N, CA and C atoms as a LAMMPS dump frame, in Angstrom:
ITEM: TIMESTEP
0
ITEM: NUMBER OF ATOMS
354
ITEM: BOX BOUNDS ff ff ff
-5.0000000000000000e+02 5.0000000000000000e+02
-5.0000000000000000e+02 5.0000000000000000e+02
-5.0000000000000000e+02 5.0000000000000000e+02
ITEM: ATOMS id mol type element x y z
1 1 1 N -3.682 -23.929 31.325
2 1 2 C -2.417 -23.307 30.735
3 1 3 C -2.809 -21.823 30.444
4 2 1 N -1.922 -21.015 31.027
5 2 2 C -1.732 -19.604 30.853
6 2 3 C -1.129 -19.047 29.582
7 3 1 N -1.673 -18.119 28.631
8 3 2 C -1.013 -18.165 27.406
9 3 3 C -0.031 -17.091 27.555
10 4 1 N 0.977 -17.092 27.04
11 4 2 C 2.071 -16.185 27.135
12 4 3 C 1.543 -14.685 26.684
13 5 1 N 2.35 -13.686 27.263
14 5 2 C 1.913 -12.14 26.743
15 5 3 C 2.331 -11.924 25.367
16 6 1 N 2.038 -11.231 24.534
17 6 2 C 2.417 -11.11 23.152
18 6 3 C 3.741 -10.04 23.339
19 7 1 N 4.817 -10.435 22.88
20 7 2 C 6.051 -9.573 22.85
21 7 3 C 5.999 -8.239 21.916
22 8 1 N 6.627 -7.357 21.915
23 8 2 C 6.891 -6.187 21.04
24 8 3 C 7.237 -6.687 19.786
25 9 1 N 7.956 -7.913 19.318
26 9 2 C 8.299 -8.211 18.122
27 9 3 C 6.906 -9.039 17.352
28 10 1 N 6.046 -9.52 18.319
29 10 2 C 5.104 -10.055 17.716
30 10 3 C 4.14 -9.097 17.223
31 11 1 N 3.952 -7.956 17.928
32 11 2 C 3.111 -6.825 17.731
33 11 3 C 3.656 -6.15 16.319
34 12 1 N 5.131 -5.944 16.112
35 12 2 C 5.608 -5.67 14.753
36 12 3 C 5.332 -6.681 13.899
37 13 1 N 5.325 -7.933 14.148
38 13 2 C 5.287 -8.942 12.954
39 13 3 C 3.638 -8.639 12.508
40 14 1 N 2.614 -8.457 13.324
41 14 2 C 1.382 -8.435 13.048
42 14 3 C 1.241 -7.258 12.133
43 15 1 N 1.852 -6.223 12.34
44 15 2 C 1.703 -4.807 11.707
45 15 3 C 2.2 -4.842 10.675
46 16 1 N 3.45 -5.611 10.268
47 16 2 C 4.226 -5.772 9.057
48 16 3 C 3.286 -6.767 8.136
49 17 1 N 2.742 -7.667 8.43
50 17 2 C 1.836 -8.569 7.682
51 17 3 C 0.613 -8.014 7.279
52 18 1 N 0.177 -7.161 8.163
53 18 2 C -1.221 -6.398 7.666
54 18 3 C -0.751 -5.253 6.656
55 19 1 N 0.274 -4.762 6.704
56 19 2 C 0.935 -3.471 5.843
57 19 3 C 1.006 -4.369 4.38
58 20 1 N 1.835 -5.298 4.577
59 20 2 C 2.095 -6.447 3.177
60 20 3 C 0.678 -6.523 2.612
61 21 1 N -0.253 -6.761 3.263
62 21 2 C -1.724 -7.312 2.661
63 21 3 C -2.351 -6.278 2.057
64 22 1 N -2.299 -4.895 2.374
65 22 2 C -2.996 -4.026 1.828
66 22 3 C -2.211 -2.511 1.014
67 23 1 N -0.898 -2.772 1.314
68 23 2 C -0.096 -1.805 0.63
69 23 3 C -0.249 -1.671 -0.889
70 24 1 N -0.573 -2.665 -1.503
71 24 2 C -0.811 -2.093 -3.02
72 24 3 C -2.012 -1.371 -3.208
73 25 1 N -3.069 -1.808 -2.584
74 25 2 C -4.32 -1.085 -2.704
75 25 3 C -4.132 0.318 -1.99
76 26 1 N -3.276 0.622 -0.966
77 26 2 C -3.149 1.924 -0.606
78 26 3 C -2.206 2.808 -1.848
79 27 1 N -1.375 2.187 -2.372
80 27 2 C -0.64 2.771 -3.452
81 27 3 C -1.657 3.02 -4.717
82 28 1 N -2.52 2.17 -4.87
83 28 2 C -3.635 2.452 -5.931
84 28 3 C -4.666 3.483 -5.707
85 29 1 N -4.812 3.52 -4.372
86 29 2 C -5.609 4.463 -3.803
87 29 3 C -5.019 5.936 -3.969
88 30 1 N -3.64 6.053 -3.655
89 30 2 C -3.259 7.317 -3.719
90 30 3 C -2.731 7.685 -5.2
91 31 1 N -2.707 6.884 -6.131
92 31 2 C -2.912 6.982 -7.576
93 31 3 C -4.23 7.528 -8.199
94 32 1 N -5.159 7.306 -7.381
95 32 2 C -6.393 7.695 -8.039
96 32 3 C -6.474 8.838 -8.426
97 33 1 N -6.097 9.91 -7.416
98 33 2 C -5.907 11.185 -7.719
99 33 3 C -5.071 11.907 -8.502
100 34 1 N -4.169 11.107 -9.137
101 34 2 C -3.24 11.476 -10.295
102 34 3 C -2.124 10.7 -10.125
103 35 1 N -1.167 10.994 -11.113
104 35 2 C 0.183 10.411 -11.181
105 35 3 C 1.462 10.898 -10.023
106 36 1 N 2.061 9.795 -9.417
107 36 2 C 3.123 10.255 -8.476
108 36 3 C 4.433 9.423 -8.811
109 37 1 N 5.549 9.997 -8.272
110 37 2 C 6.602 9.312 -8.224
111 37 3 C 7.109 8.52 -6.928
112 38 1 N 8.002 7.521 -7.223
113 38 2 C 8.357 6.756 -5.905
114 38 3 C 8.359 7.664 -4.703
115 39 1 N 9.195 8.356 -4.844
116 39 2 C 9.574 8.89 -3.605
117 39 3 C 8.58 9.691 -2.789
118 40 1 N 7.614 10.345 -3.682
119 40 2 C 6.47 10.954 -3.178
120 40 3 C 5.496 10.001 -2.751
121 41 1 N 5.412 8.675 -3.093
122 41 2 C 4.424 7.706 -2.613
123 41 3 C 4.978 7.363 -1.187
124 42 1 N 6.299 7.09 -1.223
125 42 2 C 6.984 6.969 0.351
126 42 3 C 6.723 8.025 1.119
127 43 1 N 6.829 9.265 0.759
128 43 2 C 6.761 10.552 1.66
129 43 3 C 4.951 10.483 2.28
130 44 1 N 4.135 10.089 1.501
131 44 2 C 2.727 10.185 1.768
132 44 3 C 2.184 8.909 2.708
133 45 1 N 2.681 7.894 2.379
134 45 2 C 2.707 6.555 3.061
135 45 3 C 3.141 6.707 4.373
136 46 1 N 4.522 7.307 4.39
137 46 2 C 5.084 7.753 5.709
138 46 3 C 4.328 8.507 6.79
139 47 1 N 3.765 9.253 6.326
140 47 2 C 3.058 10.432 7.152
141 47 3 C 1.876 9.376 8.068
142 48 1 N 1.791 8.37 7.723
143 48 2 C 0.88 7.588 8.406
144 48 3 C 1.88 6.084 9.001
145 49 1 N 1.989 6.272 10.267
146 49 2 C 3.019 5.496 10.906
147 49 3 C 3.083 3.891 10.613
148 50 1 N 1.739 3.626 10.595
149 50 2 C 1.747 1.957 10.383
150 50 3 C 1.763 1.784 8.935
151 51 1 N 1.79 2.869 8.014
152 51 2 C 1.945 2.56 6.427
153 51 3 C 3.556 2.904 6.157
154 52 1 N 4.383 3.224 6.916
155 52 2 C 5.886 3.533 6.692
156 52 3 C 6.364 2.249 5.968
157 53 1 N 7.252 2.742 4.972
158 53 2 C 7.785 1.416 4.019
159 53 3 C 9.003 2.228 3.716
160 54 1 N 9.711 1.048 2.698
161 54 2 C 10.905 1.55 2.205
162 54 3 C 11.043 1.458 0.585
163 55 1 N 12.138 2.014 0.201
164 55 2 C 12.379 1.896 -1.421
165 55 3 C 12.418 0.368 -1.659
166 56 1 N 13.05 -0.305 -0.776
167 56 2 C 13.465 -1.665 -1.099
168 56 3 C 11.916 -2.299 -1.228
169 57 1 N 10.906 -1.936 -0.805
170 57 2 C 9.502 -2.645 -0.541
171 57 3 C 8.646 -2.006 -1.82
172 58 1 N 8.821 -0.396 -1.746
173 58 2 C 7.803 0.323 -2.907
174 58 3 C 8.39 0.175 -4.27
175 59 1 N 9.504 0.159 -4.723
176 59 2 C 9.859 -0.065 -6.067
177 59 3 C 9.301 -1.625 -6.562
178 60 1 N 9.978 -2.503 -5.669
179 60 2 C 9.515 -3.805 -6.58
180 60 3 C 8.097 -3.802 -6.519
181 61 1 N 7.005 -3.287 -5.505
182 61 2 C 5.777 -3.479 -5.608
183 61 3 C 5.126 -2.371 -6.8
184 62 1 N 5.765 -1.468 -7.236
185 62 2 C 5.363 -0.479 -8.18
186 62 3 C 5.801 -1.481 -9.591
187 63 1 N 6.89 -1.884 -9.714
188 63 2 C 7.283 -2.835 -11.003
189 63 3 C 6.093 -3.924 -10.884
190 64 1 N 5.744 -4.608 -9.924
191 64 2 C 4.817 -5.645 -10.237
192 64 3 C 3.419 -5.151 -10.559
193 65 1 N 3.01 -3.815 -9.837
194 65 2 C 1.76 -3.393 -10.335
195 65 3 C 1.874 -3 -11.919
196 66 1 N 3.071 -2.574 -12.418
197 66 2 C 3.356 -2.089 -13.909
198 66 3 C 3.069 -3.397 -14.533
199 67 1 N 3.852 -4.483 -14.323
200 67 2 C 3.88 -5.889 -15.008
201 67 3 C 2.212 -6.253 -15.101
202 68 1 N 1.287 -5.962 -13.926
203 68 2 C 0.03 -6.384 -13.971
204 68 3 C -0.677 -5.849 -14.523
205 69 1 N -0.471 -4.693 -15.191
206 69 2 C -1.17 -3.76 -15.939
207 69 3 C -1.939 -2.953 -14.95
208 70 1 N -1.543 -2.839 -13.734
209 70 2 C -2.744 -1.983 -12.842
210 70 3 C -2.112 -0.576 -12.955
211 71 1 N -0.954 -0.189 -13.179
212 71 2 C -0.464 1.198 -13.428
213 71 3 C 0.429 1.184 -14.503
214 72 1 N 0.91 2.366 -15.063
215 72 2 C 1.431 2.588 -16.011
216 72 3 C 2.335 3.717 -15.824
217 73 1 N 3.411 3.866 -16.341
218 73 2 C 4.544 5.166 -16.279
219 73 3 C 4.77 5.915 -17.429
220 74 1 N 5.313 6.937 -16.895
221 74 2 C 5.702 8.151 -17.921
222 74 3 C 6.979 8.602 -17.287
223 75 1 N 7.806 9.347 -17.782
224 75 2 C 9.273 10.105 -17.451
225 75 3 C 8.721 11.387 -17.458
226 76 1 N 9.018 12.285 -16.649
227 76 2 C 8.892 13.777 -16.484
228 76 3 C 9.964 14.25 -16.032
229 77 1 N 10.505 15.337 -16.616
230 77 2 C 11.517 16.362 -15.968
231 77 3 C 11.265 16.667 -14.676
232 78 1 N 12.286 16.699 -13.732
233 78 2 C 12.234 17.023 -12.55
234 78 3 C 12.852 18.607 -12.331
235 79 1 N 12.42 19.545 -11.528
236 79 2 C 12.768 20.818 -11.27
237 79 3 C 14.301 20.667 -10.706
238 80 1 N 14.488 19.169 -10.029
239 80 2 C 15.73 19.287 -9.124
240 80 3 C 16.483 17.838 -9.29
241 81 1 N 17.249 17.725 -10.353
242 81 2 C 17.542 16.541 -10.412
243 81 3 C 17.244 15.689 -11.78
244 82 1 N 17.422 14.39 -11.968
245 82 2 C 17.34 13.536 -13.119
246 82 3 C 15.76 13.539 -13.377
247 83 1 N 15.274 13.033 -14.564
248 83 2 C 13.83 12.976 -14.639
249 83 3 C 13.237 12.145 -13.921
250 84 1 N 12.011 11.953 -13.34
251 84 2 C 11.364 11.142 -12.583
252 84 3 C 10.416 10.171 -13.368
253 85 1 N 10.209 8.937 -12.674
254 85 2 C 9.071 8.19 -13.456
255 85 3 C 7.901 8.402 -12.302
256 86 1 N 6.866 8.681 -13.214
257 86 2 C 5.537 8.944 -12.438
258 86 3 C 4.632 7.725 -12.798
259 87 1 N 4.031 7.263 -11.794
260 87 2 C 3.017 5.991 -11.982
261 87 3 C 1.698 6.851 -11.773
262 88 1 N 0.671 5.975 -12.732
263 88 2 C -0.575 6.553 -12.965
264 88 3 C -1.385 5.497 -13.049
265 89 1 N -2.629 5.062 -12.464
266 89 2 C -3.556 3.989 -12.377
267 89 3 C -4.111 3.768 -13.967
268 90 1 N -4.169 2.637 -14.163
269 90 2 C -4.888 2.267 -15.521
270 90 3 C -6.087 1.828 -15.359
271 91 1 N -7.025 1.794 -16.262
272 91 2 C -8.414 1.162 -15.883
273 91 3 C -8.594 0.039 -15.283
274 92 1 N -7.598 -1.194 -15.612
275 92 2 C -7.504 -2.305 -14.657
276 92 3 C -7.156 -1.984 -13.367
277 93 1 N -6.27 -1.176 -12.937
278 93 2 C -6.117 -0.688 -11.618
279 93 3 C -7.003 -0.079 -10.858
280 94 1 N -7.906 0.666 -11.523
281 94 2 C -8.917 1.132 -10.819
282 94 3 C -10.069 -0.011 -10.76
283 95 1 N -10.228 -0.622 -11.635
284 95 2 C -10.975 -1.692 -11.318
285 95 3 C -10.53 -2.631 -10.121
286 96 1 N -9.327 -3.102 -9.86
287 96 2 C -8.793 -3.743 -8.878
288 96 3 C -9.008 -3.122 -7.517
289 97 1 N -8.79 -1.729 -7.617
290 97 2 C -9.06 -0.721 -6.311
291 97 3 C -10.631 -0.664 -6.128
292 98 1 N -11.432 -0.632 -7.042
293 98 2 C -12.87 -0.977 -6.678
294 98 3 C -13.276 -2.024 -6.17
295 99 1 N -12.723 -3.253 -6.83
296 99 2 C -13.084 -4.501 -6.057
297 99 3 C -12.753 -4.602 -4.606
298 100 1 N -11.523 -3.989 -4.321
299 100 2 C -10.831 -3.921 -3.004
300 100 3 C -11.745 -3.038 -2.166
301 101 1 N -12.255 -1.963 -2.429
302 101 2 C -12.902 -0.858 -1.392
303 101 3 C -14.336 -1.473 -1.323
304 102 1 N -14.54 -2.31 -2.501
305 102 2 C -15.933 -3.253 -2.041
306 102 3 C -15.902 -4.224 -0.958
307 103 1 N -14.686 -5.02 -1.208
308 103 2 C -14.774 -5.99 -0.143
309 103 3 C -14.012 -5.588 1.234
310 104 1 N -13.31 -4.595 1.488
311 104 2 C -12.497 -4.296 2.401
312 104 3 C -13.47 -4.175 3.755
313 105 1 N -14.701 -3.417 3.626
314 105 2 C -15.464 -3.164 4.847
315 105 3 C -15.838 -4.358 5.63
316 106 1 N -16.435 -5.318 4.789
317 106 2 C -16.979 -6.701 5.129
318 106 3 C -15.61 -7.387 5.685
319 107 1 N -14.318 -7.349 5.12
320 107 2 C -13.222 -8.313 5.572
321 107 3 C -12.954 -7.764 6.799
322 108 1 N -13.001 -6.306 6.988
323 108 2 C -12.327 -5.663 8.502
324 108 3 C -13.442 -5.804 9.268
325 109 1 N -14.928 -5.755 9.075
326 109 2 C -15.795 -6.23 10.068
327 109 3 C -16.107 -7.598 10.64
328 110 1 N -15.217 -8.464 9.596
329 110 2 C -15.321 -9.799 10.092
330 110 3 C -14.086 -10.011 11.044
331 111 1 N -12.986 -9.359 10.689
332 111 2 C -11.794 -9.471 11.451
333 111 3 C -12.293 -8.784 12.986
334 112 1 N -12.764 -7.707 12.97
335 112 2 C -13.188 -7.081 14.203
336 112 3 C -14.004 -7.871 14.905
337 113 1 N -15.115 -8.794 14.278
338 113 2 C -15.9 -9.58 15.064
339 113 3 C -15.141 -10.801 15.82
340 114 1 N -14.031 -11.435 15.106
341 114 2 C -13.272 -12.378 15.58
342 114 3 C -12.397 -11.682 16.527
343 115 1 N -11.733 -10.723 16.416
344 115 2 C -10.6 -10.173 17.404
345 115 3 C -11.019 -9.343 18.379
346 116 1 N -12.223 -8.707 18.059
347 116 2 C -12.772 -7.688 19.218
348 116 3 C -12.96 -8.052 20.661
349 117 1 N -12.646 -7.259 21.537
350 117 2 C -12.501 -7.298 22.939
351 117 3 C -14.201 -8.102 23.256
352 118 1 N -13.929 -8.957 24.513
353 118 2 C -15.459 -9.418 24.775
354 118 3 C -15.53 -9.254 26.41
């Protein structure tokens, strides 16, 4: 039996699933260097095409990270418009990011081993 060729939608599905799996850690990584607001996070993530996401994804994610104690928020005045909610990493968030960054290379290498070209 000859396997069917992967369609464009299959490739998009794989990209979407991978993004969902790592997005929270990418956000935590972006917050490691200082507080950011939601739209700013969207812009920085969007600069890397495979990490482009929407407000409908980022704000529920930020709310969950806040509920889980990984980020905290403060309101700051904006030079253009209403005040903005800034998100910053908590010690618990730093620990979660540290755990992820320790595991990620081994995970990535294992996936590469199983999916690499032969």
